[in-house]
N, C-alpha and C positions, 0 to 999 in steps of 0.2 A: 504495500499500500504506499510506502514510501512518505508517510505522514502527509499525504494529500488529504484534505477534508472529503467527506463522502459526499457533501452537497456539490463540491467541485466535480469529483468523479462523475457524478451524475450528469453534470452539464456538458462534461467531454465525451460521455457516452452519447448523449443526446445529439451533440453536434456531429459526431461521426456518423451516427444512424440516420441524421437527416441528409448529410452530404450523400452518403451511400444510397439513400432512396432517391435523391434528386438527380444523381448522376450516373447511377447504375455500375459505378466502379465497385472493386473489391476494395475493402479497407486497407489490405496490405499494399495495393497498388496505388491508392490515393495518399496514405500516410506513412508508408512504410512497415517493416516488422514492428509489431507492438511493442517489444522491448525496447527499440531503438526511440520510436517517436514518443512513447510516454516519458522519457528521461526529462523532457523539457518542462513537465510539469512536476517532477520530483521535489522542487523547492518552491512551495507555495508562498513562503515568507519573501520572496525576492520582490514581489511587488510592493510589499510593505517597506522595502529599504529605498526604492526609487525616489521617493519624495525627499527622503534624508539625503541622498547623492546630490540633490539640488541646493542644500542648504549653504553649504561652503562657497559654490561659486557665486550665488546670489548676494550673499552677504560681502563677499570681495568686490564684486560690482558695485553695490550700494557704498561700500568703504570708498572705493577709489572716485567715485562721483562726489561723495562728500569731502574727500581730500583735494580734488580739482577745484570745487566751488569754494571751499576755504581759502585755498591759495589764490585764486583769482580775487577773492574779496580783501585778502591783505595787500595784494598788489595795487589794487585800485586805492 
């Protein structure tokens, strides 16, 4: 189960079923072997970390703008 929540597993299975029903493809043909394609869902926490990854760049950008604004204010 690789610590993937049950509701997420249900969503993934529904997406695969829907795709197979719409296209007529075999799941292995569309998504590759189950063991290979399911690895992308093995870490459900990755989406939680995505916003945190933006904190440092946003703070650096804001700090840079403040620094430039303050420097221009002092120069004037």
